[in-house]
mmCIF file of the N, C-alpha and C atoms, coordinates in Angstrom:
data_MODEL
# 
_entry.id   MODEL 
# 
loop_
_atom_site.group_PDB 
_atom_site.id 
_atom_site.type_symbol 
_atom_site.label_atom_id 
_atom_site.label_alt_id 
_atom_site.label_comp_id 
_atom_site.label_asym_id 
_atom_site.label_entity_id 
_atom_site.label_seq_id 
_atom_site.pdbx_PDB_ins_code 
_atom_site.Cartn_x 
_atom_site.Cartn_y 
_atom_site.Cartn_z 
_atom_site.occupancy 
_atom_site.B_iso_or_equiv 
_atom_site.pdbx_formal_charge 
_atom_site.auth_seq_id 
_atom_site.auth_comp_id 
_atom_site.auth_asym_id 
_atom_site.auth_atom_id 
_atom_site.pdbx_PDB_model_num 
ATOM 1   N N  . MET A 1 1  ? -17.745 12.730  -11.765 1.00 0.00 ? 1  MET A N  1 
ATOM 2   C CA . MET A 1 1  ? -17.523 12.665  -10.482 1.00 0.00 ? 1  MET A CA 1 
ATOM 3   C C  . MET A 1 1  ? -16.995 12.087  -9.477  1.00 0.00 ? 1  MET A C  1 
ATOM 4   N N  . ALA A 1 2  ? -15.977 11.190  -8.898  1.00 0.00 ? 2  ALA A N  1 
ATOM 5   C CA . ALA A 1 2  ? -15.381 10.124  -8.504  1.00 0.00 ? 2  ALA A CA 1 
ATOM 6   C C  . ALA A 1 2  ? -15.760 10.398  -7.289  1.00 0.00 ? 2  ALA A C  1 
ATOM 7   N N  . LEU A 1 3  ? -16.134 9.684   -5.933  1.00 0.00 ? 3  LEU A N  1 
ATOM 8   C CA . LEU A 1 3  ? -15.593 10.622  -4.714  1.00 0.00 ? 3  LEU A CA 1 
ATOM 9   C C  . LEU A 1 3  ? -15.713 9.206   -3.823  1.00 0.00 ? 3  LEU A C  1 
ATOM 10  N N  . TYR A 1 4  ? -14.282 8.309   -3.203  1.00 0.00 ? 4  TYR A N  1 
ATOM 11  C CA . TYR A 1 4  ? -13.451 7.645   -2.298  1.00 0.00 ? 4  TYR A CA 1 
ATOM 12  C C  . TYR A 1 4  ? -13.212 8.688   -1.411  1.00 0.00 ? 4  TYR A C  1 
ATOM 13  N N  . THR A 1 5  ? -13.929 7.537   -0.530  1.00 0.00 ? 5  THR A N  1 
ATOM 14  C CA . THR A 1 5  ? -13.852 7.562   1.287   1.00 0.00 ? 5  THR A CA 1 
ATOM 15  C C  . THR A 1 5  ? -12.748 6.669   1.759   1.00 0.00 ? 5  THR A C  1 
ATOM 16  N N  . ILE A 1 6  ? -11.736 6.486   2.739   1.00 0.00 ? 6  ILE A N  1 
ATOM 17  C CA . ILE A 1 6  ? -11.130 5.187   3.849   1.00 0.00 ? 6  ILE A CA 1 
ATOM 18  C C  . ILE A 1 6  ? -12.131 5.663   5.383   1.00 0.00 ? 6  ILE A C  1 
ATOM 19  N N  . GLY A 1 7  ? -12.777 4.312   5.776   1.00 0.00 ? 7  GLY A N  1 
ATOM 20  C CA . GLY A 1 7  ? -12.667 4.311   7.637   1.00 0.00 ? 7  GLY A CA 1 
ATOM 21  C C  . GLY A 1 7  ? -11.562 3.796   8.150   1.00 0.00 ? 7  GLY A C  1 
ATOM 22  N N  . ASP A 1 8  ? -12.338 2.863   8.771   1.00 0.00 ? 8  ASP A N  1 
ATOM 23  C CA . ASP A 1 8  ? -11.191 2.890   9.268   1.00 0.00 ? 8  ASP A CA 1 
ATOM 24  C C  . ASP A 1 8  ? -10.314 2.345   8.999   1.00 0.00 ? 8  ASP A C  1 
ATOM 25  N N  . LEU A 1 9  ? -9.032  3.209   9.183   1.00 0.00 ? 9  LEU A N  1 
ATOM 26  C CA . LEU A 1 9  ? -7.757  1.922   8.808   1.00 0.00 ? 9  LEU A CA 1 
ATOM 27  C C  . LEU A 1 9  ? -6.411  1.179   9.956   1.00 0.00 ? 9  LEU A C  1 
ATOM 28  N N  . HIS A 1 10 ? -7.291  1.526   11.012  1.00 0.00 ? 10 HIS A N  1 
ATOM 29  C CA . HIS A 1 10 ? -6.501  0.582   12.061  1.00 0.00 ? 10 HIS A CA 1 
ATOM 30  C C  . HIS A 1 10 ? -4.839  1.165   12.079  1.00 0.00 ? 10 HIS A C  1 
ATOM 31  N N  . LEU A 1 11 ? -4.707  2.271   12.208  1.00 0.00 ? 11 LEU A N  1 
ATOM 32  C CA . LEU A 1 11 ? -3.440  3.014   12.280  1.00 0.00 ? 11 LEU A CA 1 
ATOM 33  C C  . LEU A 1 11 ? -3.510  3.059   13.867  1.00 0.00 ? 11 LEU A C  1 
ATOM 34  N N  . CYS A 1 12 ? -2.997  2.445   14.125  1.00 0.00 ? 12 CYS A N  1 
ATOM 35  C CA . CYS A 1 12 ? -3.051  2.328   15.872  1.00 0.00 ? 12 CYS A CA 1 
ATOM 36  C C  . CYS A 1 12 ? -1.268  2.174   16.517  1.00 0.00 ? 12 CYS A C  1 
ATOM 37  N N  . LEU A 1 13 ? -0.747  2.166   16.276  1.00 0.00 ? 13 LEU A N  1 
ATOM 38  C CA . LEU A 1 13 ? 0.631   2.358   15.946  1.00 0.00 ? 13 LEU A CA 1 
ATOM 39  C C  . LEU A 1 13 ? 1.393   1.067   17.204  1.00 0.00 ? 13 LEU A C  1 
ATOM 40  N N  . GLY A 1 14 ? 0.106   2.012   18.534  1.00 0.00 ? 14 GLY A N  1 
ATOM 41  C CA . GLY A 1 14 ? 0.472   1.612   19.415  1.00 0.00 ? 14 GLY A CA 1 
ATOM 42  C C  . GLY A 1 14 ? 0.479   -0.525  20.677  1.00 0.00 ? 14 GLY A C  1 
ATOM 43  N N  . ALA A 1 15 ? -0.296  -0.441  19.281  1.00 0.00 ? 15 ALA A N  1 
ATOM 44  C CA . ALA A 1 15 ? -0.965  -1.653  19.371  1.00 0.00 ? 15 ALA A CA 1 
ATOM 45  C C  . ALA A 1 15 ? -1.010  -2.567  17.863  1.00 0.00 ? 15 ALA A C  1 
ATOM 46  N N  . PRO A 1 16 ? -0.295  -4.010  17.905  1.00 0.00 ? 16 PRO A N  1 
ATOM 47  C CA . PRO A 1 16 ? -0.399  -4.745  16.761  1.00 0.00 ? 16 PRO A CA 1 
ATOM 48  C C  . PRO A 1 16 ? -2.041  -4.879  16.566  1.00 0.00 ? 16 PRO A C  1 
ATOM 49  N N  . LYS A 1 17 ? -2.146  -4.644  14.555  1.00 0.00 ? 17 LYS A N  1 
ATOM 50  C CA . LYS A 1 17 ? -3.863  -4.972  14.288  1.00 0.00 ? 17 LYS A CA 1 
ATOM 51  C C  . LYS A 1 17 ? -3.766  -4.580  13.088  1.00 0.00 ? 17 LYS A C  1 
ATOM 52  N N  . PRO A 1 18 ? -3.058  -6.625  13.067  1.00 0.00 ? 18 PRO A N  1 
ATOM 53  C CA . PRO A 1 18 ? -2.722  -6.703  11.904  1.00 0.00 ? 18 PRO A CA 1 
ATOM 54  C C  . PRO A 1 18 ? -4.191  -6.621  10.711  1.00 0.00 ? 18 PRO A C  1 
ATOM 55  N N  . MET A 1 19 ? -3.926  -7.313  9.350   1.00 0.00 ? 19 MET A N  1 
ATOM 56  C CA . MET A 1 19 ? -4.724  -6.438  8.480   1.00 0.00 ? 19 MET A CA 1 
ATOM 57  C C  . MET A 1 19 ? -4.695  -7.561  7.380   1.00 0.00 ? 19 MET A C  1 
ATOM 58  N N  . ASP A 1 20 ? -3.793  -8.352  7.472   1.00 0.00 ? 20 ASP A N  1 
ATOM 59  C CA . ASP A 1 20 ? -3.516  -9.404  6.272   1.00 0.00 ? 20 ASP A CA 1 
ATOM 60  C C  . ASP A 1 20 ? -4.599  -10.788 6.508   1.00 0.00 ? 20 ASP A C  1 
ATOM 61  N N  . VAL A 1 21 ? -5.251  -11.116 7.458   1.00 0.00 ? 21 VAL A N  1 
ATOM 62  C CA . VAL A 1 21 ? -5.611  -11.666 7.572   1.00 0.00 ? 21 VAL A CA 1 
ATOM 63  C C  . VAL A 1 21 ? -6.953  -11.342 7.044   1.00 0.00 ? 21 VAL A C  1 
ATOM 64  N N  . PHE A 1 22 ? -7.523  -9.998  6.362   1.00 0.00 ? 22 PHE A N  1 
ATOM 65  C CA . PHE A 1 22 ? -8.155  -9.673  5.720   1.00 0.00 ? 22 PHE A CA 1 
ATOM 66  C C  . PHE A 1 22 ? -7.069  -10.605 3.703   1.00 0.00 ? 22 PHE A C  1 
ATOM 67  N N  . GLY A 1 23 ? -6.271  -10.967 3.786   1.00 0.00 ? 23 GLY A N  1 
ATOM 68  C CA . GLY A 1 23 ? -6.158  -11.089 2.875   1.00 0.00 ? 23 GLY A CA 1 
ATOM 69  C C  . GLY A 1 23 ? -4.900  -10.564 2.204   1.00 0.00 ? 23 GLY A C  1 
ATOM 70  N N  . GLY A 1 24 ? -4.003  -11.687 0.944   1.00 0.00 ? 24 GLY A N  1 
ATOM 71  C CA . GLY A 1 24 ? -2.581  -10.762 0.442   1.00 0.00 ? 24 GLY A CA 1 
ATOM 72  C C  . GLY A 1 24 ? -3.172  -9.054  -0.157  1.00 0.00 ? 24 GLY A C  1 
ATOM 73  N N  . ALA A 1 25 ? -3.661  -8.726  0.064   1.00 0.00 ? 25 ALA A N  1 
ATOM 74  C CA . ALA A 1 25 ? -3.788  -6.777  -0.928  1.00 0.00 ? 25 ALA A CA 1 
ATOM 75  C C  . ALA A 1 25 ? -2.947  -6.557  1.190   1.00 0.00 ? 25 ALA A C  1 
ATOM 76  N N  . TRP A 1 26 ? -3.483  -6.740  2.213   1.00 0.00 ? 26 TRP A N  1 
ATOM 77  C CA . TRP A 1 26 ? -3.741  -5.882  2.912   1.00 0.00 ? 26 TRP A CA 1 
ATOM 78  C C  . TRP A 1 26 ? -2.393  -6.192  3.455   1.00 0.00 ? 26 TRP A C  1 
ATOM 79  N N  . VAL A 1 27 ? -1.177  -6.986  2.800   1.00 0.00 ? 27 VAL A N  1 
ATOM 80  C CA . VAL A 1 27 ? 0.058   -6.884  3.818   1.00 0.00 ? 27 VAL A CA 1 
ATOM 81  C C  . VAL A 1 27 ? 0.795   -5.562  2.877   1.00 0.00 ? 27 VAL A C  1 
ATOM 82  N N  . GLY A 1 28 ? 0.997   -4.988  3.949   1.00 0.00 ? 28 GLY A N  1 
ATOM 83  C CA . GLY A 1 28 ? 2.390   -3.944  4.075   1.00 0.00 ? 28 GLY A CA 1 
ATOM 84  C C  . GLY A 1 28 ? 1.655   -2.318  3.750   1.00 0.00 ? 28 GLY A C  1 
ATOM 85  N N  . TYR A 1 29 ? 0.748   -2.602  4.338   1.00 0.00 ? 29 TYR A N  1 
ATOM 86  C CA . TYR A 1 29 ? -0.933  -1.060  3.777   1.00 0.00 ? 29 TYR A CA 1 
ATOM 87  C C  . TYR A 1 29 ? -0.221  -0.333  3.735   1.00 0.00 ? 29 TYR A C  1 
ATOM 88  N N  . MET A 1 30 ? 0.372   0.099   5.075   1.00 0.00 ? 30 MET A N  1 
ATOM 89  C CA . MET A 1 30 ? 1.149   1.592   6.208   1.00 0.00 ? 30 MET A CA 1 
ATOM 90  C C  . MET A 1 30 ? 1.999   1.743   4.525   1.00 0.00 ? 30 MET A C  1 
ATOM 91  N N  . ASP A 1 31 ? 2.589   0.693   4.060   1.00 0.00 ? 31 ASP A N  1 
ATOM 92  C CA . ASP A 1 31 ? 3.609   1.324   2.919   1.00 0.00 ? 31 ASP A CA 1 
ATOM 93  C C  . ASP A 1 31 ? 2.261   2.194   1.901   1.00 0.00 ? 31 ASP A C  1 
ATOM 94  N N  . LYS A 1 32 ? 1.573   1.661   1.611   1.00 0.00 ? 32 LYS A N  1 
ATOM 95  C CA . LYS A 1 32 ? 0.903   1.717   0.774   1.00 0.00 ? 32 LYS A CA 1 
ATOM 96  C C  . LYS A 1 32 ? -0.444  3.107   0.459   1.00 0.00 ? 32 LYS A C  1 
ATOM 97  N N  . LEU A 1 33 ? 0.245   2.913   2.141   1.00 0.00 ? 33 LEU A N  1 
ATOM 98  C CA . LEU A 1 33 ? -0.541  4.039   2.525   1.00 0.00 ? 33 LEU A CA 1 
ATOM 99  C C  . LEU A 1 33 ? -0.292  5.881   2.624   1.00 0.00 ? 33 LEU A C  1 
ATOM 100 N N  . ARG A 1 34 ? 1.415   5.366   3.326   1.00 0.00 ? 34 ARG A N  1 
ATOM 101 C CA . ARG A 1 34 ? 2.447   6.074   2.473   1.00 0.00 ? 34 ARG A CA 1 
ATOM 102 C C  . ARG A 1 34 ? 2.849   6.701   1.184   1.00 0.00 ? 34 ARG A C  1 
ATOM 103 N N  . GLU A 1 35 ? 3.215   5.825   0.511   1.00 0.00 ? 35 GLU A N  1 
ATOM 104 C CA . GLU A 1 35 ? 3.105   6.111   -1.090  1.00 0.00 ? 35 GLU A CA 1 
ATOM 105 C C  . GLU A 1 35 ? 2.201   6.875   -2.064  1.00 0.00 ? 35 GLU A C  1 
ATOM 106 N N  . GLY A 1 36 ? 0.869   6.562   -1.171  1.00 0.00 ? 36 GLY A N  1 
ATOM 107 C CA . GLY A 1 36 ? -0.859  6.557   -2.054  1.00 0.00 ? 36 GLY A CA 1 
ATOM 108 C C  . GLY A 1 36 ? -0.451  8.482   -2.483  1.00 0.00 ? 36 GLY A C  1 
# 
């Protein structure tokens, strides 16, 4: 059995919290979560 969790996603849409500073994998992460 595998268990995956996601913690703080920085989903505050009222203030910019760019995640791309952590690398290219985070570019477009909101869209990836929606598709998920």
